[in-house]
SEZA-959782 format. One record per residue (C-alpha): residue in one letter; x, y, z. Coordinates in steps of 0.05 Angstrom, whole numbers, plus 5000, padded with zeros to 4 digits. Layout:
<atoms>
AXYZ...
</atoms>
This chain:
<atoms>
M500050005000D502950674979T502651335017I497751854994V497352605005A492053134994L489753815019A484253655070T481554375074P478054755018P482455074965G483555814971R486656305020S485256185094A488556245163I490355505163G490754955111V491254225131I495253725089R493952995103L498552395090S496551675101G500451035088P506450635112T511651175097S507751775126L512351855186E518651745144I516352295096A514852755154R521852635181S524952825114L520353435110I522853715176G529953445171E529753045235H531252315220E530452105293F523652445298S519051985338P512952395359E507952195412P501552005376A495852515373R500353085398A501453705356L508653945349L511054595319K516354455265T519854795207V518354455140G522254545077H527954295032R533454105080E538353965023S538054705002N536354985070K529855265040V524455395091L517355315067D513355445131R512855365207S507454845215L504054405266L505253655254T500753135286F502152395280F496551875287Q499351165295K495750585263P490550315278N488350925318S487551395260Y481951595212T484451125158G487050575205E494050705176D499751145200L497251845186V500452535190E496753195188I500653825174S497254485193C500555035151H499055755141G493355785090S496956095032P495455704967V502755804947V505455525012L500654925011R502454764939Q509954794955V509154335015I505053834976D510053854918R515653714968I511753124997L510652844927M518152894914L519252484978G515151894951A507852014964R502552064910L496352504905A490052184934G483952064892P476952304912G474851994978E481051544981F482451685055T475351465072L475850865026R482050645064A478350755129M472850295104N477649765079N481049775147G474549675185K474050375214L467150465185N462350145134L459950405067S453550725092Q457551085146A462551315094E456751595052G454351935116I461052305119R460152545047D452952775061L455053125125I460253525087N455153685032A449353835080Q445554475063T441154535125D441354355199A436353795188A440553495132A446653525176R443053175233Q440852605187A447852535158A450752505229R445751955247Q448051555187L455351685204N454051455276G451550785248E444050845260L442350605190S447450045195A444549835262R437449835234L439549415175G443848955220T437648765259V433848605195K439648205167G440347815232K433047595229L433647425155V439847005168R436146605221I430546445171I435646235118V439145785169Q432545445185L431045315112E438145075098S437544595156A430844335128I434344175062E439543765100F433943345131V429243265071E425642675103D422543125155D417443665137L417544305177P412644285235E406344715226L408345175283Q415245305253W412145415184Q407545955213Q413246275251I417446335187R411546615150K410347145203A417747315207L417847435131A411747885136D414948275193L421448365154I417748625093S413649105136D419949365170L423649485105Q417649815074R417150305132L424450465124A424050545048S417951005055T422251525089F425651655023N419652085003V422252615050G429452385059H431852504987F429053214988L432753335054R439253125020D438353384949G433353954960L427454194919K427554624857V421955144859T421055604800I416856234804I413056384740G407656864718R406257414669P410258074676N408758554733V404858084779G410158134834K414457514822S420957854840S417858204900L415357524926F422257224910N425557764953R420557655009L421856905012L429357035012S428557585065F433258045026D432958444961R436257984911A432058164849I431158864821V423959084829T420659654791E413559824767L415759724695P413559054664G419158604641T424358854692T426958134703R430557924639D434457324666S433256764716L435856874787T437056294834E438156294910S437655774966I432955795026S430955285078L423755085094Q422954615154G429954365142I428854225068P433654605023I429854984969L433155234906L428555824889T428756124819D425756784797T424356814723A422657304668G415257414657L412056944606R409357334547E410657424473S415757964461S419358274402D425158484448M430857994434I433658024505E426857914537S425457334489I431856994512G429657094584V422856774569E426356174537R430556104600T424156124640R421555534601Q428055154615A427455304689M420255054687A422454394657D427654294711A423154474770D420254004822L414854524835L412155124797L409955724838V404956094793V404156824814V397957214792D395657914809G389657814854S387658544853V385358504780D381658014736L385857464706A388657664639A389357224578E396757174594D395056904664H390756354635E396456194587V401356124645L396455694684S395455244624H402955144620A403154954694E397454454691G401853884667A406653964725R406453984801H404554694818I401355174867V398255864854A399756484895R394857074890N399357674903K397458384926S392458174979D393958845013L390259234959A382959434966S381259144898F383658444918P377058044922N377757754853C379357004855V382756494811S377056144776G375955404762K380354844786H386055264812S386155344887A390655904911I394356204970N393056944984V399557324996S402358024997A409558104976F408958825002T406858675073G408957945080S401857715094G400556985077L407956805071D407456255124D401555935086L405555975022R411655645054A407255075079A403955005011I410754934977L412254315018Q405254025021P405353674952F411353254975G408052925035S408952985109V415453335128D418053195198T425553285193A426253365269E424152655283S429252215316T428851625267V433851555211L431451715141I433451415074T436551995037D440551644983S437351374919R442350794919H439950574987F432650644967D433650224904L437149674943L431749674996R426449614942R430149024911A430848694979I423348774991Q421848464923G426247874939L422747755005E415847824972S417647324918S419946824971T413546945011V409246774950L413246134940W412745965013D405146045011E405045584950N408945044988A414745104940S421244754959E426145075007E431245134951L426745584911T424545994971L431846104990V433446454924G429547084940L431947085013N439247044993N438247584941A435048034994L440947905041Q445848094986F442148744970L442048955043G449548785046E450749254988I448149845028T453349745083G458749505035E459448765053T457348534984T458849154942T463149064879E469549454866E466249794807I460550054849L465350274904S469350674852Q462951024829I460951194900F467651464923A468351874860T462952324889F467252484950C471853084955I479352994949G482652995018K476952625053
</atoms>
């Protein structure tokens, strides 16, 4: 196993930048870097040292070196962390020097991959680290921390333990083919299968909310010009991001900002008003509006509730009908507001000027996606890979249950059970192929 090196802190200028080495020659490289060949540091103790090119007496930096001795390190290998001053130039020079001393640059997530291979954590915990780094809200960070702490692994471990016991019973029955399973044992196995399916279905159902918690929702605000889209956009952001004037067509391009609603990250996009225009710039803006509509999880249609719906409003509403959408009737603060959106379009009354109705609008944005309780203490399925494997495991158990009810042989029944066990093992990494691992760790940042 070779020694790898990478910058563990984000690129750019900062007070401190941390360089991480892991592998069998980490300490030897550190000795060469500081020019002390008898250097034998106490593990987990930071020491101030001068790093540089000892052959030419060139000093690169005064840095803190911390040695973590295997197996008591993040990777389970000898690991050295060098805390330098956060100049990009200094960090590059130190890494270049380490490369000259025999290390190689780490790939994405390679430190965590080594940690997993050395039994420091399993695959779902490793993915929890990635999600914790990428978390956009407090609720997302809490869920990632639960996964990192092994809550998902523990939940699946219980299921796998029960499944293995069923498999062992059926394997034993094959060994003693002259004896049929007693009726009581048959019923116990049938109930155990039903309980396993129910447990996995409850876990898989949390993906409805979990994947929005991790990946967020794309909400695009649309409407004809001058209905208050940009004003509502600014109100939801709580700061003036979009230029607002009384002139129709002020917004020529799409603007995107992030907000959080009940812990769900929302990517909110303000768009140019939808209408036919001979202005080339406005026409480009309208085309970008249509692109944003196609990418959205939810369309927020804004109409001016203080006047009758115009033909352009009906045109916008017709575009929204084929997609998940809600309607906001803006300008509820005006005396002429009593007009209503007719027909099948229910609406939320709001005022971008006073902020009235904003809480109802926020709740309405989340409502189409089901119950959202991100503060609950149970672990959620946030990763589509986990959800797909859970779904396959459930299908395997269901197919075995059908065969069991049809009095099929134990050999046939075991096929679906063993498949389910394999799929559950892929979530935590016990049965995951190298190809899949490579794809997963390619999504990690370098240095982690």
